[in-house]
N, C-alpha and C positions, 0 to 999 in steps of 0.2 A: 527820631527819638530811638535811642539804643536801649532796648529792653529784651529780656529773655522771653517775654510773652506779651507781644503787642496786642492791643484791642482788635477785635474782629474787623472793624472798619479799616484800620491801618494795614492789617495783614492783607485784606482784599486789595487795597490800593497798591501795595507792593507787588502783588502778583498779577494785577490787571494788565500790565504791559507785556507779559510773557506771551509769546506767539502760540496760538493754538495749533492743533495738528493739521497738516495739509490734507486736502481732500482725498488724495490717493493713499494717505498713510504710508508714504514711501520709506525705502530702506534708510535713507539719510536721516529721516525724522526718527525712526526707531533707534538708530545708532546714537543720535544726539540725546534721545530720551534716556538711554542707558547711562549716560554720563551726567545728565542734568536733572534727571528724576521726573516724577509726574508734574503736571502743570500746576497743581495746587500746592506744591512744595515751595518753601523759600529758596531763593537762588543758591544760598550757601549750603543747603542741606546735603545734596548729593556729592559735591566736591568734598565736604567734610567727611562723609561716609567713606569715600574712596581713600581719603587721607588716613583715616583710622584703620581701614583694612590693609593699607600699605604698611602702616606702623605695626599692626599685628603680625603680618607676614614677616617683616624685618626682624621683629623680636623672636619669633618662633624659628626662623630659618637662618639667623645670623651665623656665619662661619659653620655652615651645616655639616661639612665633612669632618669637623672635629668633634661632633657630638658622640658621646660614648654609647648611650643607650643601656638598657638592661640586658646583660648577656644571657640571662635566663630565657627571656622571650626571644632575643636575637637567635639563640640556638634553635629554639622551637620553630621559628620561621624558616631558618636555613634547612632544617630537617624536612619541613613541609614542602620545600622546593625540590627535594630529592625523592619524596614518596607521597603519593596522593593519600595513602592510608594514614601516614603520619599527619598530613595536612588536615584530613577530616577529623581525626581524634584530638588534634592538638598535642601530639606526642613531642616529648623533648628530643628524642633521637629518631633518626630515620628508620631504625629497626623496630620502632614502635614498642618499646618495652614499658614505658611509663609516660603518662601525660603530665602536662603542667597542671597546676591546681586551680585553673580557671577554665571556663568554657572557651571555645576557640574563635569566636567571631572576629575579635581584633587581630588575631593571628592570621585569619583568612584574608582580611583586608590587606595587611602588610605582605602576606605571602603571595597574593595575586599581583601586587605591585612588583615584588621581587621576581616572580615568574615572567612578567611582561618585560621589565626593564633590566633584569639581572639583579643579583644579590649584592647589596652594598649599603652604605650608610644612607645616602640620599634616597635610595629606593624604599627603604624602610621608613624613613622620616617623612617622605612625601605625603602619605595618607594622614599622618599626625598633624602636619602643618595645615593641610587642607581642612581637617576636622576643626582645628582651633580657629582658623580664619572663618570657616563656615559658621561656626557657633556665634562668632561676633556679628556677622551679617544677619543671621537669623534672629538674634536677640534684638538688633536694631529694628528689623522689620516688625517684630511682634510688639515692641514697646511703642514704636512710632504709630502704629495703626490705632492704638487706643489713646495715646497721650500726646502725640505730635512729634515733630522732627527734633525739637530741643531735647525732649525726654529720651527719644531713641538714640540720639547722638551721645548724650551723657552716659546712658546705659552701656552702649557699645564701647565707649572709651574706658569706663570702669572695668568692664570684663577684660579688655585688652591689657590693662595695666595691673591686673591682679597678679601679684608676684608668683604665687604657687602655680597659677595657670600657665604662666610663661615657662616656669621650670619644668612642669610635667609635659607640656606640649613639645619640649625639646628632648623627648625621651621616647622609649618604645614600650612603656607601660600602657595598658589598654584604656586609661582614664579619658583621654581626649575623645576617643570613639564613643565611650559610654555617655559623656556629656552631650555630644552632638545628637545621639539617638534619643536621649531624654528630652532634649529641646525640640526635636522633631515631633515627639509625642505631645509636648505642650502646645506646639503650634497647631497640630491637628485637633487637639482637644478644644482650643479656643474657637476654631472654625466650627466645630460641632456645636459649641455653646451659642454661637451667633446665628447659625442657620437651622439648628434643631434637627439636622439630618443624621442618619445613622452611620453612613460610611466614614465620614471624618473621625468619628469616635472609634470605629473599628481600626482605622489606620493608626490612630493614637495608641491603641492597645498593641498593635503589631510592632510599632516602634519600641515600646517599652519591652515587649517580648524579645526583640533583638538585643536590646540593652541588657536584659537578663542573661542572654547568651554571650555577653561580653564580661560582666562582673557579677552575675547571679543576683542575690537579693539586694545588693546596693541599688539596683535599678528600681526596686519597689518602694524606696523611701518616699518618693513623691506621690504615690498612689492615693493616700488619704486626701491630699489636696485636690487631685484630679477628680476623684469621685464626688467630693463635697461641692466643688465649683460647678460640675455638670448638673448635679442633682438640684443645686440651689438656683442657678442663674439661667438655665436654658429655657427658651420661650416655647415650650410645648407642655402638654398635660403631664401631671405627675406619673400617671400610668405609663405613658410613652417613655418618659425619662427612665423609669425603672426597667422597662423592657429593653431599651437601648443599652443601658448599663449591663444588663444580664448578657446580651449578645456580645458586647465588647469584652466582658469577662471571659467568655468562652474563647474569643479570639486571642486574648491575653494568655490564657492557659495553653492553647495550642502553639502559639508562636514562641512561648517560653519553653515548653516541655518537649518539643519534637526531637531535638538533638539528644536530650537526656534519655528519653524513652527508647530511641533507636540504640543508643550506646548500651544501656542497661539490658536490653533484650538480646544483645549479641553475647554469646558464651564468652566467659572470661578468658578462656584459652585462645580465643580468636581475636582478641583486642588487647591494647595496652592496659596496664594497671592504672586505675584512676588515682592520680597523685593527690595527696591530701586527705583521702578518704580512709575510713577505718575498716571498711568491708568491701572495698573495690567496686563501689557503685557511685554513680553521679548523684543519686538521691541523697546519700549520706553526705556528700560534699556540699549539697545545697543547704540542708538543714543543720549541718554541723560546722565544718571547717569554714565555709563561706557564709554561714547563716547565723544561727544562735550563738555559735562559738565566738563570733565577732562582737556580739552584744554583751554576752554574759561572761566571756573569758574562759580561762582554763577550768573554772569551777562548773561550767555548764555540763549537764548530763547528756548533751546531745552531740557527742563526738567532737568536742572543740579541738582536741589534739594539739596542744601547745599554743593555742591562740591566747596567750596572756601577755605577749610582748608589746610594749608601746614605745614607739619612737617619737611620739608627740606629747609626752608627759602624762601625768596621772589623769584619770577620768574625773569629770566634775564640770560644773557650769563655767569654771574659770579656764578650762583647757584651751579654748580658742584665743585666750589673751595671755597665755604664759610665754616664757622666754623663747620657746621653740616655735610655737604656732602664731604668736602675735604678729610678727612681721610677714607671715605668709598670707594671712586672710583677714585679719581683724580690723584693718584700717578704717573701713566704712561701716562696720557693724553698728556703732552707736548712732550714726546718721541714719542708716537704713531702718533700724528699729523705731526711731522717732518718726521717720517719714512714713513708715508702714501704718503706725497707729494714727498719725495725723491724716493720712490719705483716706483711711477707712472711715474716720470720723467725718471728714468732709463729704464723703459719698454716702453718708449714713441715711439720708432721706431719699436717696435715688430709688427708682423702681427695682423690683427684685431682679429683673433681667438686665440691669445696667452693666454695660460692657466694661467700663472703667473699674467698677468695684469687683467684677468677676476677675479681671486681670490682676488687680491688687491681691485678691484672695489667692489666686494661683501662685503668683511669684512670691507673695508673702508666706504662703504655706510651704513653698519650696525652700525658702530661706530658713524658716523656723524649724521645720522637720529635720533638715540636714544639721542645723545647729545642735538640736537636742540629741540626735542620733550620734553624731561625732563626739559631742562633749561627754556623753554619758556611757559610751561604749567601753566595756572593760576588756574586750579581746584585743587581738592584734590591731594596731592603729599606726598608720604612717601619715606624715603631714600632707602628702600629696593627695590623699583621699578627698580633702576638703575642696579641691578644685570643683567638685560637683556642687558645692554650695555657692560658688561664685556667680552663676547666672541669676540666682535669686536675689543676692545682695545687689548686683548691678542693676537689675530691673527695678527693684524697689527704690534704690537710690535715685535713678533717673525719673521714674514715674511719680513716686511720692514727693521727691524734691521739687518737681515742677508744680505739682498740686499745692504744696506748701507755699511756694514762691508766688503763685498767682493769688492765693488767698491773702498772703501777706501784703502784696502790692496793691490789691484792690481794697484792702482795709475793711473787708466784709464783717469782721468781728475783732474786737479789741484783743482777744486772747492770742490771735495769730501774730501780734506784735512781738512776741518773744519765742514762739515755737521754732521758727526757722533759724533765727540767730542762735538759739540754744542748741539745736542739732549741729550746726556748723561749729560752734564753740566746743561741743563735746568731742566731736571727731577730730578737730584740729588739736585739742589738748592731748587726746589719746595718741595722735600721730607724733607729737613732740615727745611723749613718754617712750614710744617705741624707738624713736631715733636716738633718744638719750641712752637707751640700752646698748646701742652699738657705737656710741661716741668714741672716736679714735680709730674706727675701722676703715676710714677713708674719707677723702675730701667730699665726695659726692653726698655722703650722709650728713655731713656738717652743713653743706650748702642747702640740702633738702630741709634740714631742721630750721634754718634761718628763713627759708621761703615759706614753710608752713606757718611759722609763728607770725611773720610779717603779713602774709596774705590773709591768714585767719583773723587777725586783729582788724585789718583794714576791711575785711568783708563784714564782720559783725558790726563795726562802727558805721560803715557805709549803709548797711541795711537799716539800722535803727534811725540814723540821721535822715536818710532818704524817706523812710516811712513817715516820720513825724513832720517833715518839711514838705512832703509830697513831691520830692525831686526824683522822678522816675528814672531819669538817666543815671543818677548816682546809684540807685538800687540795681540797675542793670550791670554797671561796672562792679558793684559789690558782689553780685551773684557770680560774675566771671572770676573774681578774686577767690570766691569760695571754692570753685572748681579747682583752681590752682592749689589752694591750701589742702584740699582733701586728696588730691592725686599726686602731689610732689613726693611724698614718702613712698607710696607704691611704685611710682615711676623709677625712683632710685633703686629700689630692690629689683624691679623688672629688668632694668638695664644691666644690673649686676648678673642676674640669671642668664641673660642673653649673651654676655660677653666674657663670662668666666666658666670654667669647667665645674661640673657638679657630679655628685655621686650618681651613677646610672641606676642603682637599685633603690635609692632613697633620695631623689632629687629635692632640693630646697633652694630658695632664692635668698640673696643677700648674705651678709656675714654670719658666721656661726655664733649663736648666743646661748647654746645649750644643747645637750645630747639626750636622746631618749635612751631608755634602758635596752640592753641587748636581748637577743632571744630569737626564736624561730619566727620567720615571717610567713605571711600567707602567700607565698609565691612572689613576694616582692621584698624580701628581707634585705638586710644589709645595715651597716652602721649609718648613723646620720651623716649628712654631708660634712666633709672635712675630717672624718675619722676613718680608720681602716677596719673593715669587718674581719672578724676572726675566720669566717668561713667563706666570705664572698671575695669578689675581686677588689683590687685597690681602688681608692676613690677616683672619680673622673679626673682626668688631667694629670694624674700622678705619672711620673716618668720612669723609665727603666732603660737600662743599657741594651735590653733585648729588642727594643722597638715595639711596634704595635702588633696586633693579632696577625697571625700568619694567614696565608691565602688558601682557602679551601680549594679542592680540585675543580675541574671542569670550568675553569675561568671565573668562578664566583669569588668574590672578595668579602671578607668579614667586615662589619662596620668599622670605619676608621675610629680609632680611639678606644676600641674594646681591647681588653688586656688578656694576654695569655696566662695560663696557669703559672708559668715560670716568672712572668713579670710581677705578679703579686707576691713576690717573695717566696716563690716555689709554693704556690697556693696549696693548702692542705684541705682534704675533705673534712667536713665538719662533723660534730656530734661525738667525737671520740670513738666512733664505731669503725666499721670497715673503711679503710682509706683515711681515717683520721690521723693527722699528724705526719703524713707522708708527703714529701715534695714531689710534684709532677713536673719535671723539667722538659724543656724542648727536646733535649737529647733523648730522654726516656720516650717521648712521643714518637720521635724518629725511629727509635728501635722497635717500638710496638708496631708501627706501620710496616716496617720491613719484615717482621715476623708474625704478621696477622694470620698468614697461612689459610686464607679463604674463610675465616670466621666472619659472621655477620657483624659482631661488635668488636671494636678495637680493645675495649677494656671495660671492667666493671669497677665502679667506685662508690663511695658512700652516699654522696649527696648531689642534688641538682646543680649546686654552684660549681663544684669541681667538674662534673660531667659537661656542663654547658661550656665552660672555658676550653676543655679539651676538644669538644665537638667543633668549636669555632676555629681552633688552631689547626686541628688535623683534618677537618672535613669528613671525619668518619663517625659512625654511630658509637655512642658510649652509653653504657648502662648506669643509671642512677638507682642504686639498690634501695635507698631509704627516702627518696623524695627530697623535698626542700629542707626539712629539719633533720633528716636522717632517721626519722621514727616510723616512716611508712613501712608496712610489711609487704613491700612489692616483691622482694626476693626471698624465697624459701630455700631450704637445703634441697628439697626434691626438685624445684625448678632449676637451681644451679646445676645439679647433677645432670638433668636432662639437657640443658644447654651445652654443657661440656661434652657429654656423650655424643651429641649430634654434631659436634664440631663447630657450633655457632659462637662459642666463647672460649678463649684460651687464657686470658690474663685477668687477674683480679688484684686489687690492692687491699691489704689487711694492715691495720695499724699495729704498731709495736706492742700496744697494751692488750691486743687480742680482741678488741671490740667490746661491745656492751649490749645489753638488752636482747632483743630478738635476733641480733646478728652474732651473738656469741657462739652459737652452735655452728654457724657457717664458718666463722673465723677459725674455730678449732679444727673443723674438717679440712679446710683449705691448708692449714699449716701441717696437718698430718699427711695429706695426700699430694699436695702440690709441690712444685720445685721452686725454691726461692731464687729470684734473679738478683744477682749482686750488682752493685753500682758500676763495677768495672766492665760489665757487659756492654754498657752503652755510653759511659762517661769517659772521655779521653783525659779529663782533668782530675779524675779520681786517683788518689795515690794509694788508697787501701780498698780492698774488696769488702765493702760494708753491706749490711742488709738494708733494703729499701722498703720493705713491705710489699713488694711486687712479687706475685707468684704466677707460675705457668701451670696450667692444667690441660691434660690431654685425655683423649678417650680412654686410654689404658689406666688412668687414675680413678676411674669410676668403676666400682666393683659391681 
C-alpha cells in the first residue's frame, strides 16, 4: 500500500528485512549506513536526502564562476586577505579607514577561505554554498527526529526550493551564514529541551551570539520562541529551567558582545571608523543603524541614519504577498499557517514536555516572529532578508503537513475531512495568483502554472474521494500530487535564480514584478534586481566592453562577474557629496596607481560603493569618506589634513557641485588648496582638458 504514513505494523514489516549491524561494526557497515541511513529508516529516506542535498548544491553552485556577489563585501574580504587588522575589524579597505556596516563574522568565514585557497569567486562562494546545503541537512535532521522521515524530507525540499534562499545563497551577503548559525542554535535548544541539561542550552546561546556577530539584532528575532519553548517544554523543575536560562543568557551576552566591547575599547585613532554609526561606536550601530532603525525607520530617535529605504514594498501585513516579495517567499505561507494551527490543536492534549508540540512551537514561533518583524519593519528592508524566515516555513509545512495528513487519513475526527484539502487549495490558489503576475515572462512559468492548477485540483479531489471511500492508496497519490502543486511555482523561480544573473547587492529570484523605492541601504543597498543603481554597480550579468573586474596584485583575482567602476557607466560616487557625479575610469585608476607615490591609500571617494569597485579593480586601499550612504562622518577636515601631511593620501575626488552636508567644508578646502587633475593627464581619448573632480594634495598644501 502506497501512503505517506503507513500504520506502525506495516512500517515495521517493511524494515524488518533490513540487515542489522555486523558484530564488529566494521568500516564497510559504517560507510553503508552513511548512504542508507539508520536501521529504522525507510529504505527510500536516505537516498531521498542525498538527492535533495545534491539538488540544493546544484542550485546554489550552478555556473559558480559567473556569480557576481556583493562587491561591497567582496572588497572587504579582499582587504582582509591583505591585512589582519582589516580582517579583524571588517574594514572595507586594507588601510583600515572605515568598516563595513555589519559585524565581521561572515567576512571572517569567507576571508579564511580566500586566505587558504586564494582570492576568487569560488573561494568566496564555497562557504556560502556549504552553509546553504548544511542548513538543508540540519533542517532535515531536526524535523525527522520529531516527525519522521516523510516530514523531514518535505521540509528539506521546501527549504531547498525557496526562491529567495537560492538567490541569496548565490551571493556574498552574510545571510546564509546567519541562517546556519540560527539553525545550529535551534538544534542545540531542542537537545536541551529533550535532555534537560545545561550545556546544550549554552551552546544554543553561543550559536545565536555568533549569529549576532554576523548580522547583529536580526539574530535575536527567534529568541522569544527559544525562551518560551525551553521554559514550557523542558522536563526539569521550573527553578532549574529558570537557572539554566539565566546561565544561557550570560553566554548569549558574552558571545554576542565580545567583539563589540573589544572594538569600542580601542581608541578611535587606532582603529577604523565604524561604518553606519553616528558616533563611531559599535554600540550605536547595534541599537541604531542595525537595530531600532530597522524597525522604526528614519523616524527612530536611536540613530537610524537613513534607514527608511525599502526595496520590498511598503510595510504592513500584506508585504510578504506584494508583487516584489510574493514570489520570493510567500508560496507556502497559507499552507504553513494552517498546518501550524492544525498541528498545535492535534497535540493540544499531549503532556507539557511533548517533543512534537515543542518542535512545532519552536518552528512556528520562528515563522511567525520573522513574518511579523519583516512585514512591519519600517526601516531599510531588502527582499533577501526573508531567507531567515524560510526554515520556519519549511519545518512547519513538513511537520504540520504530515500531522494533518495522518489525522485526515485515520479519520479520527470529522473536522479533519476539510482542513488538509483546504490548506492545499489555499496555497495552490495563491501559487496560481503569483504565477499569473508573471504570465508572459517565460515558458517555465506558464508550465508551472498549469502544473500547479492540475496537481492542486487532483490532490484536493483525490484526498476527499479517498477519505470518504477509505481508499488509502488514492490518498497517498493525492498527497504526492499536493507536494507537486505546492512546489512547482517555487521550483520555477529557484531554477531561474540559479541559471540567470541577479543583482549582487539586492538578489532576487524569478522575473521582475516590481521595484522597491531607492535610497540608502544598510550595507546591502542597490536597486532591485533588473534595475541599475544610481550609486552601486551595474546589475548582475550586465555586460560591458571593458570586460570584468581587473586582477588585484599578488596573484589574487577579483570574483568573476564583479564589475569595475568603469563598467557601470563610469560609476559615480553617490550622495551628491565628495566624489558624487564623477566617473572613475580604468584609465584614471591606472594613472592613480602610477602616481600613488608611497601613499597608503590610492584615493579618497565619497561612498562605499565607489570605493569597493576601485579596490577590486586596483587591488589598492581606497578611502570611503561617507560610508554606504555617504552620510557617515568618517572623514573630517582635520583627519584629511593629517593624512595628507603624513603622505598617506594624495588624491581625492570632489564632485562638481562642491559636495553637501558635512562634506562641504572638506570640498571647499580641497578645491582651494589642491591641484585639479585634468582628464588629459590620464585619458588618451580625451580631446579636451576637462575637469574631472580629481584633486592632488601634497604635504606642502597643508598649512
